[in-house]
All heavy atoms as an XYZ file, in Angstrom:
938
protein
N     117.174    115.413    107.367
C     116.594    114.752    106.223
C     115.103    114.426    106.525
O     114.797    113.878    107.610
C     117.352    113.454    105.992
C     117.135    112.826    104.630
S     118.185    111.448    104.320
C     119.809    112.122    104.408
N     114.231    114.753    105.671
C     112.815    114.550    105.963
C     112.263    113.227    105.291
O     112.906    112.634    104.449
C     112.031    115.746    105.394
O     112.168    115.815    104.000
N     111.130    112.856    105.860
C     110.581    111.697    105.313
C     109.827    111.933    104.054
O     109.190    113.060    103.938
C     109.546    111.067    106.370
O     110.181    110.822    107.638
N     109.809    111.078    103.053
C     109.105    111.317    101.829
C     107.641    111.140    101.950
O     107.197    110.188    102.702
C     109.732    110.289    100.886
C     110.056    109.125    101.754
C     110.598    109.823    102.977
N     106.868    112.018    101.300
C     105.404    111.784    101.385
C     104.978    110.588    100.481
O     105.700    110.273     99.489
C     104.681    113.034    100.875
C     104.724    114.172    101.916
C     103.832    115.302    101.510
O     102.658    115.011    101.045
O     104.123    116.448    101.855
N     103.869    110.040    100.836
C     103.258    108.962     99.958
C     102.475    109.781     98.903
O     101.560    110.505     99.259
C     102.284    107.985    100.715
C     102.965    107.409    101.907
C     101.674    107.022     99.778
C     104.035    106.372    101.588
N     102.924    109.703     97.654
C     102.313    110.535     96.590
C     101.027    109.997     96.140
O     100.029    110.803     95.806
C     103.221    110.584     95.453
N     100.774    108.648     96.119
C      99.513    108.087     95.763
C      99.359    106.657     96.347
O     100.365    106.014     96.547
C      99.407    108.066     94.193
O     100.276    107.154     93.606
N      98.061    106.281     96.458
C      97.762    105.021     96.976
C      96.437    104.487     96.191
O      95.523    105.212     96.132
C      97.488    105.042     98.519
C      96.790    103.802     99.066
C      97.758    102.585     99.096
C      96.349    104.110    100.546
N      96.534    103.259     95.702
C      95.385    102.630     95.223
C      95.633    101.084     95.476
O      96.691    100.731     95.878
C      95.204    102.863     93.703
O      96.275    102.456     92.937
N      94.616    100.219     95.134
C      94.743     98.875     95.453
C      95.933     98.283     94.846
O      96.027     98.304     93.569
C      93.513     98.087     95.057
C      93.450     96.639     95.388
C      94.050     95.634     94.708
C      92.914     96.064     96.587
N      93.858     94.466     95.335
C      93.201     94.684     96.526
C      92.208     96.584     97.730
C      92.775     93.813     97.500
C      91.876     95.740     98.672
C      92.137     94.316     98.547
N      96.914     97.823     95.600
C      98.109     97.133     95.032
C      99.228     98.087     94.489
O     100.173     97.603     93.933
N      98.983     99.412     94.648
C     100.022    100.313     94.154
C     100.200    101.561     95.015
O      99.235    102.174     95.406
C      99.527    100.877     92.774
C      99.530     99.771     91.742
C      99.246    100.475     90.312
O      98.969    101.586     90.153
N      99.464     99.578     89.306
N     101.443    101.753     95.324
C     101.817    102.935     96.121
C     102.940    103.635     95.415
O     103.878    102.991     94.986
C     102.237    102.589     97.533
C     101.157    101.913     98.344
S     101.669    101.584    100.033
C     101.551    103.284    100.703
N     102.891    105.012     95.364
C     103.985    105.713     94.842
C     104.540    106.659     95.987
O     103.716    107.271     96.774
C     103.596    106.636     93.648
C     103.291    105.774     92.419
C     102.910    106.657     91.259
C     102.434    105.826     90.096
N     101.959    106.678     88.998
N     105.847    106.732     96.093
C     106.478    107.555     97.175
C     107.282    108.651     96.562
O     107.977    108.494     95.501
C     107.428    106.697     98.043
C     108.125    107.489     99.056
C     106.604    105.566     98.707
N     107.107    109.838     97.072
C     107.912    111.030     96.641
C     109.347    110.704     96.517
O     109.927    110.123     97.459
C     107.606    112.148     97.587
C     108.132    113.485     97.123
C     107.807    114.581     98.234
O     107.901    114.319     99.412
N     107.360    115.645     97.778
N     109.979    111.071     95.398
C     111.381    110.861     95.269
C     111.834    109.516     94.734
O     112.968    109.213     94.470
N     110.801    108.619     94.426
C     111.056    107.315     93.850
C     110.288    107.138     92.595
O     109.148    107.532     92.497
C     110.732    106.191     94.861
O     110.910    104.904     94.299
N     110.857    106.459     91.568
C     110.121    106.207     90.421
C     109.475    104.837     90.422
O     108.719    104.523     89.509
C     111.088    106.225     89.168
O     112.160    105.249     89.400
C     111.730    107.585     88.980
N     109.709    104.066     91.420
C     109.142    102.775     91.596
C     107.689    102.789     91.977
O     107.244    103.813     92.790
C     109.887    101.938     92.608
C     111.287    101.691     92.143
C     112.087    100.855     93.118
C     113.490    100.703     92.632
N     114.435    100.335     93.563
N     106.912    101.789     91.592
C     105.579    101.592     92.109
C     105.680    100.344     93.020
O     106.090     99.276     92.649
C     104.626    101.319     90.913
C     104.463    102.595     90.115
C     103.205    100.944     91.486
C     103.630    102.352     88.840
N     105.275    100.562     94.293
C     105.317     99.582     95.270
C     104.012     98.914     95.519
O     103.021     99.605     95.426
C     105.800    100.123     96.630
C     107.103    100.835     96.639
C     107.210    102.176     96.924
C     108.313    100.124     96.424
C     108.440    102.795     96.995
C     109.568    100.766     96.496
C     109.562    102.111     96.797
O     110.782    102.800     96.826
N     103.984     97.599     95.802
C     102.752     96.927     96.312
C     102.665     97.153     97.806
O     101.675     97.654     98.313
C     102.755     95.428     95.980
C     101.615     94.717     96.491
C     101.674     93.198     96.139
C     100.650     92.384     96.838
N     101.141     91.808     98.055
N     103.759     96.849     98.506
C     103.846     97.143     99.926
C     105.175     97.890    100.042
O     106.148     97.566     99.326
C     103.926     95.802    100.699
C     102.638     95.000    100.557
O     101.578     95.529    100.609
O     102.831     93.735    100.378
N     105.334     98.818    101.007
C     106.514     99.521    101.054
C     106.822     99.944    102.504
O     105.997    100.012    103.404
C     106.506    100.762    100.178
S     105.427    102.075    100.766
N     108.148    100.256    102.644
C     108.658    100.822    103.842
C     109.226    102.208    103.521
O     109.832    102.407    102.486
C     109.895     99.986    104.391
C     109.545     98.591    104.769
C     110.767     97.858    105.275
C     110.445     96.448    105.667
N     111.626     95.775    106.338
N     108.954    103.201    104.390
C     109.488    104.542    104.179
C     110.129    105.068    105.454
O     109.704    104.670    106.600
C     108.362    105.498    103.704
C     107.900    105.211    102.303
C     107.125    105.454    104.634
N     111.002    105.938    105.355
C     111.803    106.511    106.469
C     112.347    107.829    106.070
O     112.377    108.184    104.868
C     112.811    105.500    106.968
C     113.855    105.180    105.844
C     114.956    105.920    105.451
C     113.821    104.035    104.965
N     115.611    105.317    104.436
C     114.916    104.120    104.072
C     112.991    102.933    104.856
C     115.149    103.265    103.133
C     113.247    101.990    103.856
C     114.337    102.149    103.061
N     112.923    108.587    107.029
C     113.541    109.882    106.626
C     114.576    109.625    105.545
O     115.591    108.915    105.838
C     114.070    110.380    107.899
C     113.171    109.827    108.981
C     112.878    108.421    108.434
N     114.442    110.171    104.433
C     115.478    110.061    103.326
C     115.319    108.884    102.383
O     116.107    108.683    101.549
N     114.275    108.068    102.542
C     114.233    106.911    101.624
C     112.969    106.069    101.724
O     112.066    106.219    102.562
N     112.945    105.100    100.788
C     111.860    104.120    100.778
C     112.390    102.858     99.964
O     113.324    102.940     99.241
C     110.665    104.699    100.040
O     110.951    104.945     98.689
N     111.608    101.811    100.148
C     111.943    100.575     99.396
C     110.710     99.633     99.500
O     109.855     99.792    100.267
C     113.192     99.835     99.865
C     113.074     99.000    101.121
C     114.339     98.236    101.302
N     114.307     97.405    102.413
C     113.914     96.109    102.491
N     113.467     95.552    101.393
N     113.937     95.328    103.608
N     110.673     98.708     98.591
C     109.630     97.655     98.584
C     109.758     96.834     99.901
O     110.814     96.583    100.470
C     109.804     96.695     97.427
N     108.557     96.521    100.448
C     108.498     95.681    101.674
C     108.176     94.265    101.146
O     107.022     93.959    100.798
C     107.399     96.201    102.581
C     107.197     95.361    103.763
C     107.978     94.452    104.368
C     106.018     95.483    104.703
N     107.413     93.924    105.478
C     106.197     94.556    105.736
C     104.878     96.200    104.669
C     105.306     94.286    106.715
C     104.005     96.010    105.682
C     104.142     95.062    106.683
N     109.205     93.407    101.131
C     109.103     92.067    100.668
C     108.887     91.169    101.833
O     109.796     90.855    102.683
C     110.311     91.679     99.893
C     110.282     90.265     99.279
O     109.333     89.514     99.576
O     111.171     89.932     98.527
N     107.630     90.665    102.047
C     107.332     89.824    103.180
C     108.149     88.555    103.251
O     108.330     87.987    104.307
C     105.849     89.497    103.151
C     104.897     90.600    103.355
C     105.208     91.945    103.297
C     103.506     90.551    103.671
N     104.085     92.703    103.507
C     102.995     91.875    103.759
C     102.636     89.431    103.846
C     101.702     92.090    104.017
C     101.312     89.695    104.141
C     100.815     90.969    104.205
N     108.657     88.062    102.043
C     109.417     86.850    102.156
C     110.712     87.015    102.884
O     111.267     85.985    103.374
C     109.706     86.377    100.629
C     108.533     86.005     99.953
C     108.747     85.792     98.427
N     109.110     87.067     97.827
C     109.143     87.320     96.594
N     109.022     86.397     95.676
N     109.559     88.511     96.160
N     111.227     88.245    103.018
C     112.494     88.475    103.738
C     112.404     87.946    105.197
O     113.380     87.467    105.773
C     112.858     89.873    103.768
C     113.259     90.438    102.387
C     113.458     91.944    102.418
O     113.259     92.617    103.401
O     113.782     92.453    101.338
N     111.223     88.132    105.833
C     111.027     87.790    107.162
C     109.989     86.654    107.418
O     109.701     86.293    108.576
C     110.562     89.020    108.030
O     109.459     89.578    107.416
C     111.746     90.058    108.007
N     109.429     86.132    106.339
C     108.393     85.156    106.486
C     107.071     85.620    106.976
O     106.324     84.936    107.534
N     106.852     86.962    106.727
C     105.584     87.537    107.215
C     104.320     87.070    106.472
O     104.396     86.833    105.249
C     105.720     89.038    107.083
O     106.760     89.561    107.958
C     104.403     89.794    107.382
N     103.349     86.861    107.144
C     102.009     86.503    106.587
C     100.956     87.335    107.275
O     101.199     88.036    108.307
C     101.688     85.013    106.766
C     102.718     84.137    106.095
C     102.427     82.649    106.251
O     101.486     82.311    107.017
O     103.174     81.890    105.726
N      99.697     87.404    106.676
C      98.707     88.233    107.258
C      98.550     87.967    108.726
O      98.151     88.823    109.553
C      97.313     88.037    106.543
C      97.355     88.719    105.160
N      97.597     87.943    103.995
C      97.163     89.921    104.777
C      97.622     88.791    102.926
N      97.325     90.028    103.404
N      98.601     86.684    109.154
C      98.533     86.210    110.565
C      99.778     85.393    110.835
O      99.974     84.435    110.110
C      97.275     85.572    110.844
O      97.149     85.269    112.248
N     100.622     85.691    111.805
C     100.365     86.619    112.918
C     100.591     88.086    112.564
O     100.299     88.944    113.372
C     101.371     86.151    113.948
C     102.486     85.531    113.171
C     101.818     84.901    111.966
N     101.196     88.407    111.400
C     101.250     89.729    110.926
C     102.641     90.363    111.026
O     103.657     89.727    110.939
N     102.663     91.684    111.213
C     103.919     92.473    111.229
C     104.723     92.052    112.463
O     104.333     92.211    113.540
C     103.572     94.001    111.306
C     104.901     94.802    111.233
C     102.682     94.365    110.220
N     105.957     91.655    112.142
C     106.870     91.188    113.196
C     107.974     92.301    113.444
O     108.185     93.183    112.587
C     107.624     89.933    112.730
C     106.675     88.781    112.307
C     105.884     88.338    113.483
O     106.340     88.046    114.535
N     104.520     88.301    113.221
N     108.585     92.260    114.603
C     109.618     93.243    114.857
C     110.671     93.261    113.732
O     111.174     94.336    113.387
C     110.259     92.734    116.213
C     109.101     92.117    116.884
C     108.297     91.405    115.812
N     110.969     92.149    113.115
C     111.964     92.130    111.983
C     111.459     92.932    110.830
O     112.329     93.449    109.994
C     112.259     90.713    111.598
N     110.229     93.065    110.641
C     109.684     93.872    109.515
C     109.883     95.317    109.727
O     110.000     96.150    108.752
C     108.155     93.574    109.354
C     107.833     92.235    108.936
O     108.396     91.732    107.942
O     107.001     91.582    109.530
N     109.937     95.796    110.949
C     110.013     97.226    111.246
C     111.384     97.690    111.665
O     111.687     98.852    111.763
C     108.949     97.646    112.256
C     107.543     97.512    111.780
C     109.158     96.940    113.622
N     112.219     96.701    111.964
C     113.589     97.024    112.519
C     114.409     97.979    111.696
O     115.054     98.914    112.075
C     114.386     95.673    112.713
C     115.663     95.859    113.376
C     116.315     94.512    113.653
O     116.008     93.532    113.076
O     117.282     94.468    114.484
N     114.326     97.740    110.329
C     115.131     98.618    109.373
C     114.663    100.056    109.446
O     115.512    100.962    109.488
C     114.882     98.083    107.961
C     115.502     98.920    106.893
C     115.175     98.358    105.504
O     114.382     97.519    105.324
O     115.857     98.865    104.536
N     113.333    100.249    109.585
C     112.809    101.588    109.736
C     113.176    102.248    111.066
O     113.547    103.418    111.174
C     111.309    101.572    109.400
C     110.766    103.031    109.642
C     110.970    101.076    108.124
N     113.093    101.444    112.184
C     113.455    101.872    113.416
C     114.892    102.371    113.397
O     115.263    103.371    114.077
C     113.274    100.746    114.497
C     113.947    101.056    115.818
C     111.792    100.466    114.635
N     115.816    101.612    112.776
C     117.262    102.023    112.814
C     117.505    103.341    112.040
O     118.632    103.894    112.190
C     118.057    100.817    112.143
C     118.095     99.605    112.929
C     118.747     98.447    112.255
O     119.003     98.451    111.079
O     118.893     97.403    113.010
N     116.541    103.833    111.377
C     116.690    105.134    110.689
C     116.404    106.313    111.648
O     116.475    107.477    111.250
C     115.723    105.260    109.486
C     115.919    104.135    108.454
C     117.243    104.161    107.773
C     117.309    103.012    106.778
N     118.557    102.957    105.996
N     116.098    106.076    112.941
C     115.922    107.016    113.921
C     114.536    107.750    113.901
O     114.497    108.984    114.121
N     113.491    106.963    113.580
C     112.176    107.603    113.553
C     111.600    107.796    114.995
O     111.943    107.045    115.916
C     111.151    106.718    112.764
C     111.652    106.606    111.298
C     110.982    105.375    113.378
N     110.758    108.810    115.131
C     110.072    109.087    116.404
C     108.777    108.448    116.360
O     108.209    108.049    117.478
C     109.850    110.626    116.468
C     111.139    111.457    116.552
C     110.781    112.867    116.286
O     110.375    113.356    115.293
N     110.947    113.651    117.405
N     108.096    108.305    115.269
C     106.810    107.697    115.122
C     106.835    106.694    113.958
O     107.476    106.993    112.924
C     105.662    108.761    114.855
C     105.643    109.728    115.967
C     104.347    108.090    114.621
C     104.667    110.930    115.693
N     106.225    105.554    114.086
C     106.097    104.535    113.045
C     104.634    104.330    112.780
O     103.857    103.997    113.764
C     106.765    103.238    113.383
C     106.727    102.206    112.244
C     107.838    102.474    111.296
C     106.802    100.816    112.798
N     104.202    104.479    111.529
C     102.856    104.230    111.087
C     102.807    102.861    110.387
O     103.534    102.651    109.502
C     102.338    105.339    110.231
C     100.888    105.084    109.774
C     102.443    106.750    110.882
N     101.817    102.012    110.827
C     101.699    100.723    110.157
C     100.350    100.704    109.437
O      99.292    100.890    110.134
C     101.717     99.585    111.189
C     103.087     99.616    111.946
C     101.433     98.280    110.538
C     103.294     98.592    113.003
N     100.308    100.467    108.122
C      99.131    100.352    107.286
C      98.783     98.856    107.158
O      99.481     98.094    106.578
N      97.632     98.500    107.795
C      97.224     97.126    107.882
C      96.604     96.533    106.644
O      96.118     95.367    106.573
C      96.278     96.825    109.110
C      96.910     97.145    110.393
C      96.041     96.733    111.529
N      95.515     95.394    111.303
C      94.311     94.974    111.715
N      93.489     95.844    112.321
N      93.856     93.719    111.506
N      96.433     97.365    105.536
C      95.755     96.957    104.395
C      94.434     97.622    104.196
O      93.911     98.207    105.158
N      93.861     97.540    103.014
C      92.624     98.248    102.787
C      91.451     97.626    103.543
O      90.562     98.389    103.969
C      92.280     98.171    101.256
C      93.361     98.825    100.325
S      93.555    100.528    100.680
C      94.079    101.008     99.025
N      91.552     96.364    103.843
C      90.438     95.669    104.649
C      90.977     95.240    106.003
O      90.387     94.513    106.685
C      89.881     94.486    103.900
O      89.355     94.821    102.614
N      92.143     95.806    106.277
C      92.807     95.463    107.638
C      93.027     93.993    107.875
O      92.887     93.497    108.995
C      91.965     96.117    108.791
C      91.955     97.610    108.654
C      91.209     98.271    109.829
O      91.952     98.570    110.784
O      90.033     98.458    109.736
N      93.453     93.267    106.839
C      93.689     91.901    106.943
C      95.041     91.530    107.621
O      95.209     90.442    108.180
C      93.634     91.168    105.523
N      95.963     92.522    107.522
C      97.309     92.288    108.055
C      97.240     92.630    109.576
O      96.894     93.707    110.018
C      98.273     93.216    107.423
C      99.718     93.187    107.891
C     100.340     91.773    107.765
C     100.568     94.201    107.173
N      97.621     91.598    110.361
C      97.566     91.769    111.841
C      98.857     92.388    112.298
O      99.876     92.384    111.701
C      97.310     90.403    112.446
C      96.009     89.747    112.040
C      95.536     88.776    113.027
C      94.219     88.145    112.663
N      93.203     88.954    112.069
N      98.740     92.988    113.560
C      99.923     93.515    114.225
C      99.879     92.988    115.625
O      99.013     93.502    116.432
C      99.916     95.103    114.192
C     101.115     95.632    114.928
C      99.799     95.634    112.768
N     100.650     92.029    115.928
C     100.645     91.426    117.310
C     101.138     92.392    118.347
O     101.927     93.281    118.113
C     101.499     90.182    117.185
C     102.382     90.419    116.033
C     101.720     91.404    115.112
N     100.708     92.171    119.613
C     101.117     93.032    120.747
C     102.710     93.033    120.858
O     103.242     94.104    121.283
C     100.457     92.396    121.926
C      99.345     91.700    121.392
C      99.618     91.286    120.069
N     103.329     91.970    120.514
C     104.789     91.856    120.670
C     105.513     92.940    119.728
O     106.520     93.480    120.157
C     105.345     90.464    120.291
O     104.931     90.120    119.008
N     104.955     93.207    118.585
C     105.538     94.214    117.698
C     105.284     95.581    118.307
O     106.255     96.435    118.270
C     104.906     94.124    116.324
O     105.229     92.761    115.821
C     105.569     95.114    115.353
N     104.138     95.869    118.848
C     103.875     97.198    119.383
C     104.747     97.348    120.642
O     105.349     98.494    120.833
C     102.363     97.327    119.754
C     102.095     98.507    120.545
C     101.498     97.285    118.568
N     104.911     96.330    121.442
C     105.809     96.442    122.617
C     107.218     96.652    122.209
O     107.969     97.443    122.846
C     105.752     95.125    123.480
C     104.404     95.086    124.226
C     104.268     96.329    125.190
O     105.153     96.678    125.908
O     103.123     96.908    125.152
N     107.762     96.036    121.175
C     109.071     96.208    120.668
C     109.279     97.634    120.321
O     110.265     98.234    120.726
C     109.259     95.310    119.408
C     110.475     95.661    118.540
C     111.770     95.240    118.988
C     110.349     96.418    117.404
C     112.861     95.580    118.227
C     111.481     96.734    116.673
C     112.748     96.369    117.088
O     113.874     96.721    116.332
N     108.312     98.301    119.659
C     108.477     99.640    119.281
C     108.468    100.577    120.475
O     109.238    101.496    120.560
C     107.378    100.033    118.266
C     107.521     99.387    116.899
C     106.229     99.429    116.090
C     108.653     99.939    116.127
N     107.569    100.391    121.399
C     107.429    101.189    122.616
C     108.698    101.114    123.395
O     109.170    102.152    123.952
C     106.168    100.778    123.402
C     104.906    101.222    122.782
C     103.701    100.866    123.659
C     102.405    101.346    122.997
N     101.280    101.069    123.779
N     109.345     99.947    123.519
C     110.547     99.740    124.209
C     111.714    100.551    123.575
O     112.634    100.935    124.291
C     110.957     98.326    124.372
C     110.139     97.534    125.425
C     110.492     96.086    125.542
C     109.688     95.382    126.517
N     109.866     93.948    126.515
N     111.565    100.762    122.321
C     112.616    101.581    121.568
C     112.231    103.106    121.682
O     112.962    103.892    121.108
C     112.638    101.117    120.125
C     113.052     99.755    119.813
C     114.507     99.610    119.846
C     115.049     98.269    119.466
N     116.473     98.131    119.511
N     111.171    103.433    122.356
C     110.819    104.823    122.485
C     110.049    105.361    121.339
O     110.038    106.618    121.158
N     109.468    104.542    120.521
C     108.815    104.906    119.276
C     107.335    104.910    119.478
O     106.751    103.893    119.949
C     109.290    104.052    118.133
C     110.760    104.299    117.851
C     108.496    104.428    116.858
C     111.380    103.306    116.982
N     106.638    105.979    119.141
C     105.208    106.066    119.108
C     104.733    105.242    117.896
O     105.227    105.490    116.797
C     104.734    107.495    119.101
C     103.206    107.708    119.085
O     102.517    106.646    119.380
O     102.796    108.767    118.807
N     103.820    104.351    118.077
C     103.292    103.568    116.985
C     101.855    103.854    116.672
O     101.062    103.944    117.652
C     103.548    102.089    117.097
C     102.944    101.500    118.392
C     103.133    101.191    115.958
N     101.442    103.961    115.432
C     100.093    104.167    115.040
C      99.694    103.045    113.965
O     100.359    102.856    112.981
C      99.949    105.518    114.283
C     100.676    106.651    115.056
C      99.809    107.665    115.644
N     100.618    108.570    116.467
C     100.690    109.833    116.243
N     100.241    110.434    115.199
N     101.413    110.542    117.155
N      98.693    102.244    114.385
C      98.262    101.107    113.511
C      96.852    101.437    113.007
O      95.962    101.593    113.780
C      98.248     99.833    114.364
C      97.810     98.623    113.558
C      99.588     99.512    115.062
N      96.814    101.500    111.653
C      95.591    101.950    111.018
C      95.363    101.199    109.695
O      96.235    100.596    109.105
C      95.740    103.487    110.699
C      95.954    104.361    111.847
C      96.558    105.735    111.323
C      94.690    104.650    112.593
N      94.085    101.333    109.231
C      93.739    100.840    107.896
C      94.629    101.725    106.928
O      94.965    102.934    107.179
C      92.235    101.134    107.711
C      91.671    100.637    106.429
C      91.702    101.702    105.243
O      92.085    102.896    105.479
N      91.323    101.313    104.082
N      95.064    101.090    105.871
C      96.085    101.733    105.016
C      95.716    103.149    104.458
O      96.547    104.095    104.584
C      96.547    100.771    103.865
O      97.156     99.602    104.549
C      97.611    101.507    103.007
N      94.535    103.359    104.051
C      94.210    104.729    103.602
C      94.374    105.683    104.636
O      94.870    106.813    104.496
C      92.824    104.734    102.940
C      92.759    104.009    101.646
C      91.254    103.653    101.305
O      90.578    103.027    102.156
O      90.957    103.904    100.112
N      93.873    105.338    105.912
C      93.966    106.203    107.026
C      95.453    106.406    107.510
O      95.898    107.446    107.880
C      93.145    105.729    108.148
C      91.674    105.802    107.931
C      91.096    107.162    107.548
O      91.446    108.134    108.235
N      90.403    107.278    106.470
N      96.195    105.269    107.333
C      97.583    105.317    107.755
C      98.403    106.253    106.883
O      99.257    106.993    107.352
C      98.204    103.878    107.627
N      98.090    106.255    105.550
C      98.748    107.148    104.670
C      98.467    108.529    104.987
O      99.377    109.463    104.950
C      98.497    106.765    103.190
C      98.905    107.912    102.189
C      99.138    105.440    102.804
N      97.190    108.904    105.267
C      96.811    110.271    105.628
C      97.580    110.728    106.917
O      98.071    111.807    106.945
C      95.276    110.367    105.848
C      94.518    110.284    104.609
C      93.037    110.363    104.847
C      92.259    110.194    103.581
N      90.826    109.970    103.871
N      97.589    109.807    107.834
C      98.301    110.123    109.095
C      99.815    110.339    108.899
O     100.347    111.324    109.401
C      98.024    108.975    110.104
C      98.800    109.125    111.414
C      98.153    110.183    112.388
O      97.142    110.701    112.080
O      98.807    110.409    113.446
N     100.395    109.425    108.151
C     101.807    109.517    107.852
C     102.141    110.821    107.101
O     103.039    111.555    107.540
C     102.251    108.309    106.973
C     103.609    108.424    106.441
C     104.757    107.951    107.138
C     103.798    108.976    105.130
C     106.030    108.159    106.674
C     105.098    109.099    104.655
C     106.191    108.707    105.334
O     107.494    108.811    104.904
N     101.386    111.155    106.058
C     101.643    112.419    105.324
C     101.384    113.632    106.155
O     102.207    114.577    106.010
C     100.749    112.472    104.011
C     101.334    111.602    102.904
O     102.507    111.216    102.952
N     100.455    111.316    101.926
N     100.448    113.605    107.077
C     100.250    114.823    107.929
C     101.491    114.893    108.863
O     101.935    116.001    109.123
C      98.975    114.525    108.899
N     102.003    113.786    109.430
C     103.197    113.890    110.258
C     104.405    114.361    109.467
O     105.232    115.111    110.028
C     103.450    112.518    110.885
C     102.415    112.036    111.890
C     102.529    110.557    112.153
C     102.486    112.862    113.156
N     104.554    113.998    108.194
C     105.646    114.430    107.371
C     105.546    115.942    107.277
O     106.571    116.682    107.410
C     105.636    113.789    105.949
C     106.568    114.478    105.010
C     105.909    112.277    106.032
N     104.349    116.440    106.977
C     104.100    117.878    106.785
C     104.547    118.639    108.086
O     104.951    119.811    108.018
C     102.667    118.181    106.473
O     102.362    117.439    105.267
C     102.426    119.627    106.216
N     104.392    118.030    109.189
C     104.687    118.695    110.515
C     106.210    118.527    110.743
O     106.739    119.123    111.757
C     103.923    117.992    111.678
C     102.463    118.151    111.589
C     101.771    117.324    112.669
O     102.304    117.087    113.765
N     100.608    116.814    112.289
N     106.974    117.936    109.865
C     108.410    117.855    110.049
C     108.848    116.736    111.092
O     110.023    116.756    111.492
N     108.027    115.867    111.401
C     108.365    114.768    112.358
C     109.155    113.711    111.646
O     108.907    113.376    110.466
C     107.075    114.177    113.043
C     106.425    115.326    113.835
C     107.291    112.957    113.767
C     105.076    115.016    114.342
N     110.109    113.131    112.354
C     110.866    111.981    111.775
C     110.012    110.733    111.866
O     110.010    110.055    112.850
C     112.150    111.784    112.549
C     113.173    112.896    112.336
C     114.538    112.615    113.007
N     115.152    111.343    112.509
C     115.859    111.191    111.368
N     116.081    112.248    110.619
N     116.357    110.026    111.043
N     109.247    110.557    110.781
C     108.269    109.450    110.788
C     108.642    108.421    109.786
O     109.223    108.745    108.702
C     106.853    109.963    110.517
C     106.786    110.710    109.144
C     105.784    108.922    110.593
N     108.321    107.160    110.155
C     108.535    106.042    109.219
C     107.218    105.304    109.054
O     106.320    105.493    109.749
N     107.231    104.405    108.127
C     106.037    103.629    107.959
C     106.257    102.311    107.213
O     107.277    102.161    106.424
N     105.416    101.357    107.435
C     105.303    100.150    106.618
C     103.871     99.981    106.266
O     102.930    100.112    107.105
C     105.831     98.922    107.453
C     107.284     99.003    107.686
C     105.047     98.713    108.755
N     103.611     99.839    104.978
C     102.309     99.831    104.438
C     101.944     98.699    103.474
O     102.785     98.372    102.633
C     102.078    101.084    103.597
C     102.342    102.460    104.335
C     103.568    103.145    104.305
C     101.313    102.950    105.152
C     103.749    104.249    105.034
C     101.452    104.129    105.843
C     102.751    104.790    105.798
N     100.829     98.079    103.764
C     100.323     96.960    102.922
C      99.176     97.558    102.050
O      98.263     98.208    102.639
C      99.751     95.834    103.895
C      99.206     94.731    103.115
N      99.780     94.104    102.077
C      98.040     94.007    103.482
C      99.000     93.143    101.677
N      97.972     92.995    102.488
N      99.185     97.451    100.684
C      98.298     98.147     99.887
C      97.199     97.343     99.305
O      96.330     97.872     98.600
C      99.064     98.827     98.758
O      99.452     97.889     97.768
N      97.088     96.024     99.698
C      95.950     95.265     99.238
C      95.108     94.904    100.464
O      94.856     95.750    101.256
C      96.415     94.038     98.417
O      97.208     93.235     99.257
C      97.102     94.369     97.161
N      94.594     93.745    100.521
C      93.636     93.335    101.580
C      94.055     93.740    102.879
O      93.289     93.802    103.827
C      93.389     91.891    101.453
S      94.912     90.876    101.610
């Protein structure tokens, strides 16, 4: 099962291949996607992305996880989250969201089991 490409990205809106939904923030993995609701884990821009935010994607068996920090990179990614992913044997790429989507889609094209969590505003 392959990861779906991000079909489009603009401020506050993301579309994922195979889904009719428009996401503000989203999680993607081989075979699926869903909205990333920060309220589920109490996530805020700071301290940022927590292991609980990426755990669902990790459980899908990804080799690489791409994190989109927002258009202005306001969303932080603490070292504890990066370490959590490395301990699971997952390569992590933390980028500004437009760059993160390009990286993610390139990895999808290469057939890599890639997942992502993306913030589409600030």
